[in-house]
Every structure is written in structure tokens, then in C-alpha cells.
N, C-alpha and C positions, 0 to 999 in steps of 0.2 A: 199195194203198194210196188213200186217200178223202179231199180236203180238207174240212174242215168242221170245226165247233169240236166239241171233245171236252170233257164236263162231269165224265167222270172224270179225265182231265189237271187241270183245273180244282181237283178235290176233291185231287187227289194234292200239288197245290200250295200249297194254303193248309194241306195240313196238314206240307208240308215248310216253309213259311216262317214261319209260326208263332211255335211254339216259338223259330226262329232271330232273331226280333223280340225274343221276351225275353230270349234268350241273348245279344244286344246290352246288354242292361243287368245282366249276371251273368255276365259272362268269369269262367273260373279265374284263380286268384291266378298272377299272373307269365305270364300270357298273352301278355305284346305282347313280353317278351324272348325267345319264342319264335317268335313274328310276322314278326320280323324279319330271322330266318333260312331263311326260308323259301327254299325250291330255285326259282327264277325261271323252269326249264321245268313244275316240275309245276304254280304257280302260273298259269301263261299255261294250258293243257291243262284247266285246273281250269274259268279264268273259261269260255273257249270252250263246256265241255262245258255250264256253268252256262247259257250263253245259248242254247244248241240245243237244249239237254232243257226247258228252261222255254218255250220258242217251238213246238218239236216237239208236246209234249204237246198243246200248247192247239189247234195250229191240223189237226190227221190226227183224222176219226170215228173211225177206226179201232178207238180204245180205250173205245169208249163200249160198254157193253150190249148186244148184239145179240139173244141168244136163251142160255138157259140149255143147255147142251149140259156134254160130259167132258170140252172144251177151256175151259171158264169155270173149273178147276179153278187154271190158271195165275194166272188175275187173280184167284182169292180168296187165292191164296199169296202173289202181289205186296202184295194190300191188306192179308192179316196184317201183312206186313213193316213197310209204314206203324205198322200198329197197334204195332207189336212198336217202332220207332222214336219213336212219343209215347208207351210206356214206357219207353224209355231218359232221354225229356228229362225225365219227370216223376221218376225217380229222379235224373238229376244235379240239376235244381234244388230237390231238397230233402235234397241230399249238402254238403259243405262246402266244396263248386266248386272244390277242386283240380286242379291236371292231370289227376292219373290217375284221379279222377270224370269229367272230360270224356272220355279216351281208353280209359274204361271198356269190355268188351265183354257182351254180353247172352244168355243162351241160348248161349254158346259162338260168338257171332259175334263176331269181334275189333274193337276200333275203330268198336263199332255208330252212333255217330253218323255215321260217312261210309260205314260198309258197306253197313247196312241199305236207306239210299233206293235207295243206287245198284243193288243186288241189287233193289228194288223197281219202280225206270222199265226195270231190263233185263229184267224179266218182264212188265214193261208192253208195252214194244218187243217182245217175243214172242208175246203176248197178240194185239198187234193186226197181227203181220204186216210190221213195217214197219221196212225195216233203216236208212234214215236216221236214224230213232231210237235204234237199238241202235248204231249206231257214235258215233250223240253219246254215249250212255251207259258206251261204252269211256273216251273221250275223259275225258270227267266221270272217272269212275273211276279211271283212271291219276291222274290231277291229284290228286282231292282224299282218297282213299285212301290215295294216298303221300304228301301232305301229311302226315296224320293218322298215318301209322305212323312218320313223324320227329318228330312230335312229340312223339312216345310215347315212342320211343328216346330222344330229348332230356331227357325228365322223368325217366327212369329215371336216366339218368345222371347228371343232376344231385343225385339224391336220395343215390347213393353217396357 
């Protein structure tokens, strides 16, 4: 592991935070009703994971492109997951913005808004050979994906 600025990490964070800022003004109908019921343990893991992943992806130069080789395919797949994440958000913003829209999947990836960035950052950690980042991504994934799965389940039960 090598300390230093990661421009790849910065690009990923911009891709992550930009749609989330737009989402704050475009939340799904009844979202607050579900947010108040979030599991506190999952919420804590999500917050810890968010802080760790955001910081770690910027302070390790291991995530930057070093040379093009077979291992670069891992970075490419990771980046394609972030592109798919952007497509998910475009689809959401064009939708009616319901809970079902928010927790939909894309290309077979369930709760894509939570799953895709976790997988992308996980592969970024693998590409960089960075164990602290991988641990942070696991913590984030447990909290973030867990919360989204709970919301999806709650909203499906409410629709019945």
C-alpha cells in the first residue's frame, strides 16, 4: 500500500456523490416513513463505512492506473459498475420516484443503488491490493445494502 492522492478515488467519489446530491431534492414518495425505521446497527455500519471508504479511496495511490495489463480488467469492471450506477440514477430520476423505483435492480443486480457502488469500490480495493479499503467496503456493504433491502421489503409489504 502506498500513501498518496488517488485521482481514481476522486472520480469514483464524484460519480457517487453527484446523483446523491440530486436525489436529496428528489426522494421517493413516503421515503421518510421508511427512513425512521432503519436498523440502528446497520445505520451505524453504513456511516462508518461511508467515512472510511471516502477517506481511504483518496489517500492511497494504489487505485491509480499504473500500467495497462491483464489486472487492469478488474479496474475496468469496477468502473463499468460505476457507469451502470449512473445509468440506474438516470432511470430513477426519469421515473415516478416511488419506493419501488428507488429499490429497483438493473441488469440482474438487486437494489442497484446500494449494490453497484459497493461492488465497484470492492473491486477498486482488489485492484489496488488494499486490505483496509476492502474491510471498509465490507462494513459499508453490510450497512448500506442491508438498509436498502429492509426498505425494499417494507415497501413491498406496504403495497400489499
